[in-house]
PAKE-731565 format. One record per residue (C-alpha): residue in one letter; x negated, y, z. Coordinates in Angstrom, 2 decimals, padded with zeros to 5 digits. Layout:
<nodes>
+------+---------+---------+---------+
: type :      xx :      yy :      zz :
+------+---------+---------+---------+
:    A :       X :       Y :       Z :
...
+------+---------+---------+---------+
</nodes>
This chain:
<nodes>
+------+---------+---------+---------+
: type :      xx :      yy :      zz :
+------+---------+---------+---------+
:    X :  022.34 :  030.77 : -052.02 :
:    X :  024.16 :  032.54 : -054.80 :
:    X :  025.34 :  036.08 : -054.09 :
:    X :  028.31 :  037.83 : -055.69 :
:    X :  030.13 :  041.08 : -055.06 :
:    X :  033.49 :  041.06 : -053.34 :
:    X :  035.06 :  042.25 : -056.61 :
:    X :  033.56 :  039.32 : -058.55 :
:    X :  034.71 :  036.97 : -055.82 :
:    X :  038.26 :  038.33 : -055.83 :
:    X :  038.48 :  038.23 : -059.67 :
:    X :  037.25 :  034.64 : -059.82 :
:    X :  038.46 :  033.30 : -056.49 :
:    X :  039.60 :  029.89 : -057.76 :
:    X :  036.35 :  029.24 : -059.64 :
:    X :  034.15 :  030.28 : -056.73 :
:    X :  036.11 :  028.19 : -054.24 :
:    X :  035.88 :  025.13 : -056.50 :
:    X :  032.13 :  025.76 : -056.90 :
:    X :  031.60 :  025.96 : -053.14 :
:    X :  033.60 :  022.79 : -052.48 :
:    X :  032.23 :  020.74 : -055.39 :
:    X :  028.55 :  021.72 : -055.08 :
:    X :  028.38 :  021.90 : -051.27 :
:    X :  026.56 :  025.21 : -051.63 :
:    X :  027.63 :  028.24 : -049.60 :
:    X :  028.33 :  031.49 : -051.41 :
:    X :  027.32 :  034.90 : -050.07 :
:    X :  029.81 :  037.67 : -050.84 :
:    X :  028.64 :  041.26 : -050.46 :
:    X :  030.77 :  044.33 : -049.87 :
:    X :  030.14 :  047.89 : -051.02 :
:    X :  029.31 :  049.00 : -047.49 :
:    X :  026.51 :  046.42 : -047.43 :
:    X :  028.26 :  043.97 : -045.14 :
:    X :  028.42 :  040.40 : -046.35 :
:    X :  030.17 :  037.15 : -045.54 :
:    X :  029.58 :  033.54 : -046.46 :
:    X :  032.08 :  031.12 : -047.95 :
:    X :  031.51 :  027.46 : -047.06 :
:    X :  033.68 :  024.37 : -047.50 :
:    X :  035.47 :  022.97 : -044.46 :
:    X :  033.61 :  019.64 : -044.77 :
:    X :  030.25 :  021.41 : -044.86 :
:    X :  031.25 :  023.59 : -041.88 :
:    X :  032.18 :  020.53 : -039.83 :
:    X :  028.92 :  018.80 : -040.80 :
:    X :  026.94 :  021.87 : -039.72 :
:    X :  028.77 :  022.00 : -036.40 :
:    X :  028.01 :  018.33 : -035.74 :
:    X :  024.34 :  018.91 : -036.54 :
:    X :  024.19 :  021.88 : -034.18 :
:    X :  025.83 :  019.81 : -031.44 :
:    X :  023.22 :  017.06 : -031.78 :
:    X :  020.34 :  019.54 : -031.90 :
:    X :  021.56 :  021.26 : -028.74 :
:    X :  022.11 :  017.99 : -026.84 :
:    X :  018.85 :  017.14 : -025.06 :
:    X :  019.95 :  013.56 : -024.34 :
:    X :  020.75 :  012.77 : -027.96 :
:    X :  017.53 :  014.39 : -029.16 :
:    X :  015.55 :  012.26 : -026.68 :
:    X :  017.25 :  009.12 : -028.01 :
:    X :  016.48 :  010.12 : -031.60 :
:    X :  012.85 :  010.84 : -030.71 :
:    X :  012.45 :  007.49 : -028.93 :
:    X :  014.09 :  005.66 : -031.81 :
:    X :  011.84 :  007.38 : -034.33 :
:    X :  008.73 :  006.40 : -032.35 :
:    X :  009.93 :  002.82 : -032.00 :
:    X :  010.67 :  002.61 : -035.71 :
:    X :  007.27 :  004.04 : -036.64 :
:    X :  005.60 :  001.34 : -034.52 :
:    X :  007.90 : -001.32 : -036.02 :
:    X :  008.90 : -002.38 : -032.51 :
:    X :  012.61 : -001.73 : -032.87 :
:    X :  015.47 : -004.18 : -032.78 :
:    X :  015.05 : -007.06 : -035.21 :
:    X :  018.27 : -008.95 : -035.98 :
:    X :  018.11 : -012.69 : -036.44 :
:    X :  018.61 : -014.08 : -039.95 :
:    X :  022.18 : -014.99 : -039.02 :
:    X :  022.89 : -011.49 : -037.75 :
:    X :  021.27 : -009.94 : -040.81 :
:    X :  023.39 : -012.06 : -043.14 :
:    X :  026.49 : -010.99 : -041.23 :
:    X :  025.50 : -007.33 : -041.43 :
:    X :  024.84 : -007.32 : -045.16 :
:    X :  027.65 : -009.72 : -045.96 :
:    X :  025.59 : -012.51 : -047.51 :
+------+---------+---------+---------+
</nodes>
């Protein structure tokens, strides 16, 4: 994560905001007193919140774990040829 001073951030606000949004990389901004804050795009923030929700939901994590095990054993759902053609649009 790139780090800039609050003065650099203020002087180049537009460029830093565009960088954060375009590159999907958060930016750490430090203050003279040593405190810091992070700038992150709204889309990335929402994505992080969704990820945290899933990780904290025991039921969803159990479903993901079971699905991963089933997939690894190649015992998951197998669509028929007709269903597969419908899914991929052939």
